C-alpha positions, 0 to 999 in steps of 0.5 A, a space after each residue: 425043868 420047872 413048868 409055869 402055870 397060868 398063874 405064874 405067867 408074867 403080866 404085861 409090863 412085868 419081869 420075865 421075857 416080855 419084861 426083858 424085851 421092854 427093858 431092852 427096848 427102853 435101853 435101846 432107846 436110851 442107847 440110840 439118843 447119844 448116837 442121834 446127838 452125835 449125828 446132829 453135831 456132825 451135821 452142825 459141823 458140816 453146815 458150819 464148814 459149808 458156810 465157811 467154804 461159801 464165804 471163802 468162795 465169795 471172798 475169792 470171787 471178790 478178790 478175782 473181780 478186784 484183780 480183773 478190774 485193776 488189770 483192766 484199769 491199768 491196761 487202759 492207762 498203759 495202752 493209752 500212753 504206749 499203744 497196744 504193743 505195751 508189754 503185758 508184764 509192765 501192766 501186771 506189775 503196775 496192777 500189783 499182780 503176777 503175769 500168771 494172774 493176768 493171763 488167767 484173766 485174759 488168756 490173750 492180748 486181744 482179750 485184754 485190749 478188748 476189755 480195756 478199750 470197749 468203752 472208748 470204742 463205744 464213744 467212737 460209735 456214739 460220736 457217729 450217732 450224734 453226727 447224724 443228728 446235726 442239722 447241717 450234713 457237712 457240719 455233721 461230717 466234719 464234726 465227727 471226723 474231728 471228734 474221732 481224731 481227737 479221741 485218737 490224739 488222747 489215746 494211743 491204744 484207741 488210735 492203734 485199734 481204729 487202724 486194725 481189726 480185733 476179731 477175738 472180741 465180738 463186742 468190740 467188732 459189733 461196736 465198730 460195725 455199728 460205728 462204720 454203718 453210721 459213718 457211711 450214713 453221715 458220708 452219704 448224707 453230706 454227699 447228697 447235700 453236695 458238700 462232700 466230694 462225690 468220690 469220697 468213700 469210707 476207706 478214705 476216712 480209714 486212710 485219714 485215721 491212719 495218717 492222723 495216728 502217725 502225725 500224732 505219734 511223731 508230734 505228740 511230745 513236741 507239737 501236741 496240737 499239730 494233728 488239728 491242722 492236719 485234720 483241717 487241711 484234710 477236711 478242706 480237701 474233702 469238701 466241694 467248692 460249693 460247700 459253705 465255709 464253717 464259722 471256725 474254718 480258719 486253719 489252726 496254727 502250724 507247728 514251728 520249725 523248732 517243734 518239727 525238728 525236735 519231733 523228727 529227732 525224737 523219732 530217729 532216736 526211737 528207731 535207733 537212728 540217733 543219739 538217745 537223750 
């Protein structure tokens, strides 16, 4: 064994054990640099993947939103034309989506009906609100009845909806409750003015809407304005004898015999009781 004297001890930074440690440390540092670069590259790839995933998620959300909007718009048209019993498959086909996609967006028919008709129900509520602002109580009452029936005549889906409840959607029912409260106020104001029969109640208006819906459905194709005469007759029966005549109080022309005959034949065919055209 060779002993080193003090003179033989390596100086700091020179070779020997300490130098080897320093060299290994330096080498170690040099060896760690590639690993750091690899980690940086991995992080960059992860960030790119996350960004791509986020873009894809945004695209899917946008596609889903477009699909939903298209389904609602098509459903609004189909329900207006055919009523709330229209096949959902027909709506999906016209919207260009599968029936499974429709059901993912709207698990029940009630949900789709609510989304498609909420704006129409809002119009119904607004008509009642405007009626309260009409100075003459009878004009306010008669005007809102005519407006609601006009909305019915232009939209079979709304006509169906006004004759039923839709407990599956709180927005629609809240709008309906608001409209009903306003209509009761309109009715009470006309009764207080002595122009609406004292025994008229809100349920009478519901009966009238149901009857008008039936009249409109049967005569829509052959005498599309027949509902106006029916409504005018109904309003005349609701008024008191002392109610002032309205400027446009003359009854609309009645449908012709030929129009009504065609309408009745058409209904028979719809019910399977006559030859189809």
